[in-house]
TITIKE-359160 format. One line per 10 residues: for each residue y, x, z of C-alpha. Coordinates in nm, 4 decimals. Example, Ala and Ser with C-alpha at 12.3 -4.5 7.8 and 13.67 -1.06 7.14 Angstrom:
# residues 2
-0.4500/1.2300/0.7800 ~ -0.1060/1.3670/0.7140
# end
This chain:
# residues 347
0.0091/-0.0136/0.0300 ~ 0.3173/0.1036/-0.1147 ~ 0.6462/0.2390/0.1786 ~ 0.9128/-0.0427/0.1210 ~ 1.2652/0.1303/0.0817 ~ 1.5819/0.0223/0.0494 ~ 1.7365/-0.1905/-0.1833 ~ 2.0596/0.0222/-0.2717 ~ 1.7997/0.3099/-0.2221 ~ 1.9009/0.4785/0.1365
1.5653/0.5913/0.1815 ~ 1.5995/0.8604/-0.0452 ~ 1.9014/1.0197/0.0747 ~ 1.8693/1.3842/0.2851 ~ 2.2398/1.4657/0.3865 ~ 2.4135/1.3196/0.4961 ~ 2.2541/1.0358/0.6727 ~ 2.4094/0.6987/0.6507 ~ 2.5495/0.7013/0.3191 ~ 2.4311/0.5550/-0.0560
2.2936/0.7978/-0.2746 ~ 2.5782/0.8139/-0.4644 ~ 2.8079/0.9993/-0.1502 ~ 2.5126/1.1977/-0.0522 ~ 2.5132/1.5364/-0.1321 ~ 2.1449/1.5786/-0.1338 ~ 1.8999/1.3292/-0.2333 ~ 1.5271/1.2776/-0.2157 ~ 1.3681/1.3378/-0.6166 ~ 1.0270/1.3482/-0.4950
0.8283/1.1312/-0.8014 ~ 0.4480/1.1925/-0.6652 ~ 0.4865/0.8292/-0.4980 ~ 0.7425/0.5936/-0.5296 ~ 0.8685/0.3012/-0.3196 ~ 0.7241/-0.0516/-0.3460 ~ 1.1014/-0.1780/-0.4757 ~ 1.1873/0.1415/-0.6645 ~ 1.0870/0.2143/-1.0964 ~ 0.9718/0.5236/-1.2276
1.0888/0.5983/-1.5781 ~ 0.9470/0.9389/-1.7597 ~ 1.3070/1.0298/-1.9461 ~ 1.3948/1.2053/-2.2554 ~ 1.7564/1.2453/-2.2554 ~ 2.0395/1.2647/-2.0483 ~ 2.4107/1.1175/-2.1662 ~ 2.5960/1.3417/-1.9399 ~ 2.9520/1.1858/-1.8229 ~ 3.2385/1.3503/-2.0925
3.4165/1.4550/-1.8471 ~ 3.1627/1.6297/-1.6326 ~ 3.0152/1.7748/-1.9353 ~ 3.3626/1.9111/-2.0677 ~ 3.3709/2.0870/-1.6918 ~ 3.0496/2.1969/-1.7007 ~ 3.0838/2.3555/-2.0485 ~ 3.3972/2.4974/-1.9985 ~ 3.3105/2.6443/-1.6805 ~ 3.0242/2.8109/-1.8777
3.2633/2.9684/-2.1536 ~ 3.0627/2.7272/-2.3672 ~ 2.7664/2.9602/-2.3295 ~ 2.4396/2.6577/-2.3723 ~ 2.2249/2.9144/-2.1785 ~ 2.4591/2.8970/-1.8686 ~ 2.4952/2.5618/-1.9112 ~ 2.1680/2.5035/-1.9538 ~ 2.1197/2.6586/-1.6326 ~ 2.4136/2.5091/-1.4573
2.2620/2.1842/-1.4965 ~ 1.9354/2.2753/-1.3598 ~ 2.1003/2.4365/-1.0645 ~ 2.3073/2.0746/-0.9677 ~ 1.9515/1.9249/-1.0153 ~ 1.7463/2.1190/-0.8027 ~ 2.0407/2.1669/-0.5882 ~ 2.1498/1.7635/-0.5448 ~ 1.7897/1.5770/-0.6372 ~ 2.0667/1.4107/-0.8893
2.2516/1.4959/-1.1769 ~ 2.6364/1.5219/-1.0205 ~ 2.8673/1.7432/-1.1168 ~ 3.0330/1.8925/-0.7499 ~ 3.3745/1.8842/-0.9118 ~ 3.4561/1.5540/-1.0721 ~ 3.1646/1.4097/-0.8855 ~ 3.0666/1.1882/-1.2118 ~ 2.7059/1.1859/-1.3767 ~ 2.6480/0.9564/-1.6929
2.2881/0.8089/-1.7538 ~ 1.9494/0.8671/-1.9175 ~ 1.7345/0.6902/-2.1502 ~ 1.3288/0.6927/-2.1075 ~ 1.0480/0.4679/-2.0872 ~ 0.8813/0.2649/-1.7955 ~ 0.6014/0.4581/-1.6161 ~ 0.5309/0.2572/-1.3250 ~ 0.6643/-0.0516/-1.1455 ~ 0.6407/-0.0808/-0.7492
0.3880/-0.3766/-0.6219 ~ 0.7284/-0.5298/-0.5081 ~ 0.9229/-0.6080/-0.8178 ~ 0.6382/-0.6454/-1.0429 ~ 0.6931/-0.9981/-1.1998 ~ 1.0107/-1.0027/-1.0346 ~ 1.1552/-0.8513/-1.3343 ~ 1.1948/-0.8192/-1.7161 ~ 1.0344/-0.4936/-1.7184 ~ 0.6314/-0.3816/-1.8047
0.5075/-0.0233/-1.8165 ~ 0.5629/0.1118/-2.1527 ~ 0.9504/-0.0692/-2.2124 ~ 1.2019/0.1784/-2.3324 ~ 1.5482/0.1199/-2.1163 ~ 1.8798/0.3034/-2.0986 ~ 2.0048/0.3093/-1.7540 ~ 2.3434/0.1451/-1.6343 ~ 2.4128/0.2969/-1.2890 ~ 2.5349/0.7022/-1.2935
2.2996/0.9696/-1.2898 ~ 2.5690/1.0607/-0.9479 ~ 2.3283/0.8176/-0.7380 ~ 2.0136/0.8215/-0.9467 ~ 1.7248/0.9811/-0.8453 ~ 1.5915/1.2744/-1.1097 ~ 1.3505/1.5650/-1.1510 ~ 1.3683/1.7600/-1.4647 ~ 1.0961/1.9557/-1.5763 ~ 1.2603/2.1115/-1.8656
1.5869/2.0961/-2.0722 ~ 1.4243/2.0890/-2.4394 ~ 1.7817/2.1086/-2.6163 ~ 2.1470/2.0477/-2.5505 ~ 2.3660/1.9066/-2.7737 ~ 2.7514/1.9700/-2.6607 ~ 2.9473/1.7876/-2.9322 ~ 2.7908/1.4792/-2.7831 ~ 2.7481/1.5538/-2.4522 ~ 2.4059/1.4706/-2.5049
2.0895/1.6469/-2.3243 ~ 1.7489/1.6708/-2.4377 ~ 1.4905/1.6395/-2.1592 ~ 1.1572/1.6424/-2.0410 ~ 1.2308/1.4879/-1.6650 ~ 1.1712/1.1770/-1.4533 ~ 1.3806/0.9354/-1.2419 ~ 1.4236/0.6575/-1.0115 ~ 1.5753/0.3304/-1.0180 ~ 1.6643/0.1745/-0.7112
1.5803/-0.2419/-0.6132 ~ 1.9866/-0.2804/-0.7003 ~ 1.9762/-0.0534/-1.0442 ~ 2.0938/-0.2099/-1.3917 ~ 1.9515/-0.0762/-1.7294 ~ 1.9106/-0.2501/-2.0240 ~ 1.5697/-0.2632/-2.3051 ~ 1.6834/-0.0585/-2.5670 ~ 1.7484/-0.3192/-2.8779 ~ 1.5245/-0.2764/-3.1917
1.7890/-0.2700/-3.4728 ~ 1.9460/0.0570/-3.3923 ~ 1.8544/0.4146/-3.2764 ~ 1.7938/0.5176/-2.9070 ~ 2.0289/0.7765/-2.9584 ~ 2.3116/0.5466/-3.1280 ~ 2.2422/0.2997/-2.8215 ~ 2.2703/0.5711/-2.5374 ~ 2.6073/0.6652/-2.7406 ~ 2.7530/0.3235/-2.6803
2.5828/0.2036/-2.3715 ~ 2.6837/0.5029/-2.1893 ~ 3.0811/0.3955/-2.2388 ~ 2.9460/0.0246/-2.2057 ~ 3.2064/-0.0648/-1.8966 ~ 3.4977/0.0159/-2.1117 ~ 3.4931/-0.1904/-2.4094 ~ 3.3601/-0.5005/-2.1776 ~ 3.6424/-0.4700/-1.9260 ~ 3.9110/-0.4389/-2.2011
3.7656/-0.7922/-2.2940 ~ 3.8455/-0.9101/-2.0289 ~ 4.2081/-0.7780/-1.9378 ~ 4.3370/-0.7811/-2.3038 ~ 4.5418/-1.1253/-2.4329 ~ 4.6639/-1.2198/-2.7287 ~ 5.0090/-1.0922/-2.7580 ~ 4.9088/-0.8107/-2.5588 ~ 5.0661/-0.4607/-2.6338 ~ 4.8137/-0.2298/-2.5552
4.8165/0.1631/-2.5217 ~ 4.4845/0.3579/-2.5693 ~ 4.4769/0.7103/-2.4327 ~ 4.2037/0.8999/-2.5496 ~ 4.1566/0.6480/-2.8602 ~ 3.9092/0.8494/-3.0968 ~ 3.6486/0.9519/-2.8427 ~ 3.3497/0.6896/-2.8543 ~ 3.4352/0.5133/-2.5544 ~ 3.8249/0.4906/-2.6746
3.7358/0.4067/-3.0663 ~ 3.5184/0.0955/-2.8975 ~ 3.7833/-0.0033/-2.6709 ~ 4.0233/0.0245/-2.9888 ~ 3.8094/-0.2420/-3.1513 ~ 3.7627/-0.5048/-2.8837 ~ 4.1348/-0.4713/-2.8055 ~ 4.2250/-0.5262/-3.1833 ~ 4.0040/-0.8562/-3.1922 ~ 4.1608/-0.9629/-2.8431
4.5615/-0.9257/-2.9166 ~ 4.5321/-1.0996/-3.2656 ~ 4.8472/-1.0870/-3.5279 ~ 5.1321/-1.0817/-3.2190 ~ 4.9791/-0.7883/-3.0229 ~ 4.9967/-0.4266/-3.1386 ~ 4.7362/-0.1089/-3.0488 ~ 4.8069/0.1356/-3.0259 ~ 4.6297/0.4952/-2.9592 ~ 4.7195/0.8182/-2.8270
4.4957/1.0740/-3.0333 ~ 4.5044/1.4638/-3.0180 ~ 4.5152/1.5431/-3.4329 ~ 4.6812/1.3715/-3.7217 ~ 4.2922/1.3555/-3.8652 ~ 4.1887/1.1301/-3.5751 ~ 4.5207/0.9642/-3.6075 ~ 4.4331/0.8973/-3.9588 ~ 4.0569/0.8191/-3.9027 ~ 4.1760/0.5483/-3.6653
4.3979/0.3650/-3.9183 ~ 4.1427/0.4123/-4.2022 ~ 3.8565/0.2170/-3.9844 ~ 4.1223/-0.0756/-3.8590 ~ 4.0852/0.0416/-3.5597 ~ 4.4673/0.0311/-3.3928 ~ 4.7890/-0.0614/-3.5345 ~ 4.9565/0.2619/-3.4967 ~ 4.8063/0.6479/-3.4200 ~ 5.0850/0.9058/-3.2099
4.9209/1.2172/-3.1696 ~ 5.0147/1.4008/-2.8381 ~ 4.8375/1.5522/-2.4845 ~ 4.8176/1.2871/-2.2437 ~ 4.8948/1.5472/-2.0280 ~ 5.2474/1.5445/-2.1464 ~ 5.3513/1.2619/-2.0061 ~ 5.7246/1.2977/-2.1246 ~ 5.6026/1.3190/-2.4697 ~ 5.3567/1.0267/-2.4460
5.6163/0.8071/-2.3290 ~ 5.8839/0.8944/-2.5860 ~ 5.6563/0.8731/-2.8800 ~ 5.4728/0.5549/-2.7003 ~ 5.7696/0.3077/-2.6585 ~ 5.8979/0.4346/-3.0233 ~ 5.5556/0.2952/-3.1728 ~ 5.5895/-0.0565/-2.9702 ~ 5.9466/-0.1335/-3.0754 ~ 6.1054/0.0684/-2.7656
5.9256/-0.2381/-2.5348 ~ 5.6744/-0.1168/-2.2601 ~ 5.3189/-0.1662/-2.2984 ~ 5.1753/-0.4946/-2.0920 ~ 4.8654/-0.2759/-2.0457 ~ 4.7628/0.0987/-2.0817 ~ 4.3866/0.2127/-2.0794 ~ 4.3181/0.5763/-2.0005 ~ 4.0136/0.7403/-2.1683 ~ 4.0085/1.0728/-2.2193
3.7913/1.3734/-2.0293 ~ 4.0531/1.5704/-1.8792 ~ 4.2738/1.5486/-1.5879 ~ 4.6312/1.5282/-1.5323 ~ 4.6463/1.2513/-1.7650 ~ 4.7680/0.9541/-1.4963 ~ 5.1137/0.9444/-1.5313 ~ 5.0548/0.9675/-1.9294 ~ 4.8918/0.6002/-1.8886 ~ 5.1192/0.4849/-1.5855
5.4988/0.5291/-1.6908 ~ 5.4381/0.3391/-2.0654 ~ 5.3966/0.0308/-1.8669 ~ 5.6288/-0.2646/-1.7969 ~ 5.6300/-0.3927/-1.4043 ~ 5.3442/-0.6079/-1.3377 ~ 5.1253/-0.5020/-1.6007 ~ 4.8133/-0.3051/-1.5678 ~ 4.6443/0.0148/-1.5963 ~ 4.2731/0.0792/-1.6169
4.1697/0.4152/-1.5292 ~ 3.8433/0.4697/-1.7097 ~ 3.8286/0.8054/-1.6753 ~ 3.6330/0.9725/-1.4526 ~ 3.8635/1.2618/-1.4698 ~ 4.1620/1.1068/-1.2893 ~ 4.2745/1.1432/-0.9917 ~ 4.3104/0.8220/-0.8128 ~ 4.5388/0.9426/-0.5437 ~ 4.7767/1.0979/-0.7820
4.7398/0.8193/-1.0217 ~ 4.8538/0.5773/-0.6901 ~ 5.1273/0.8359/-0.5917 ~ 5.2905/0.8870/-0.9043 ~ 5.2854/0.5258/-0.9689 ~ 5.4711/0.5096/-0.6338 ~ 5.7043/0.7768/-0.7118 ~ 5.8337/0.6386/-1.0531 ~ 5.8628/0.2854/-0.8952 ~ 5.6091/0.1621/-1.1207
5.5088/-0.1600/-0.9915 ~ 5.1700/-0.1710/-1.1790 ~ 4.8202/-0.3392/-1.1165 ~ 4.5857/0.0035/-1.1389 ~ 4.1996/-0.0800/-1.1962 ~ 3.9389/0.1480/-1.1415 ~ 3.7096/0.2290/-1.4186 ~ 3.4212/0.0572/-1.2838 ~ 3.0639/0.1374/-1.5464 ~ 3.0020/-0.1876/-1.4959
3.0932/-0.5415/-1.5560 ~ 2.9250/-0.8148/-1.6159 ~ 2.7431/-0.8595/-1.9742 ~ 2.8595/-0.4961/-2.0754 ~ 2.5708/-0.4174/-2.2170 ~ 2.5353/-0.7243/-2.4311 ~ 2.9514/-0.6940/-2.5425 ~ 2.8952/-0.3380/-2.6294 ~ 2.5932/-0.3755/-2.8542 ~ 2.7677/-0.6682/-3.0156
3.0546/-0.4719/-3.1028 ~ 2.8273/-0.2305/-3.3105 ~ 2.6566/-0.5417/-3.4608 ~ 3.0045/-0.6919/-3.5656 ~ 3.1521/-0.3694/-3.7182 ~ 2.9083/-0.1943/-3.9920 ~ 3.1965/0.0586/-4.0503 ~ 3.1408/0.1675/-3.6720 ~ 2.8136/0.1484/-3.6314 ~ 2.8045/0.3909/-3.9194
3.0624/0.6256/-3.7638 ~ 2.8168/0.6331/-3.4593 ~ 2.5520/0.7275/-3.6523 ~ 2.6243/0.9901/-3.8290 ~ 2.8533/1.1573/-3.5134 ~ 2.5921/1.0657/-3.2446 ~ 2.2371/1.0841/-3.4381
# end
């Protein structure tokens, strides 16, 4: 008879005791036996959070061997893939290997199902046997590994009408376009910082769909090539080129692209730090700043808004919102051009 664990996985916490697995410094990643309310998965790939992968890769001077060793060291030390600098993780795709006896017949999974995890690797027990390949251009790591999903864990069955790699790339940022769908209303002006990344492009598409003919979607990108790409795919009304780390420049360019008016909503979805004020300054009082980027320093965002007298609602980038997986995959089905671009880039 299997031992019963806590719904949220606290039975796996080694230190400090009393915390949830995301906040813990070390968790138990023993895969030899599972608890009665756990799901054991054979993992084939990790999609590491973009802010986390960028930090690791640059800290290793873009050396693949050193990057591999750092990822292995983090997992061996912590029992999970949680970057100690950014605090973020990512997600995995894999195959269900075993289902705890308390969950059998109560969930829509069976052994052999292919799934994507929809909870962060920063709280997921993970054991890597081998890293097979690293794809730095898309933040993906091919592995021979195993992971545990807790009773409270979220997942999505991989769809039949698209490849595993495409589904992984899209579901990795599923919270962002789904939250965009909830936040953006007809007629809104929307500024999307980091519009040419995969999450940014999906947010752009969702915002364009929601604002209607009277709205305005403006994307901030790092180079003219990205600006031309977004315009050619009709993913924004205007694209401006600049660095989100330079708030005064972003403010001037973004206001010019919105007829001099401040924005109703900004969406921060970049993978580097120090971009908080670029998202806050262009937004009107009582507007919304949605910080999806895990590189965001929320203390800096809060104090920065206070310091410049901005009465804005700031939304933390919760990676989960209801039906986020379905909404995100639906975007790729609705927009063949976006799906084709992702297939070329992420497969």
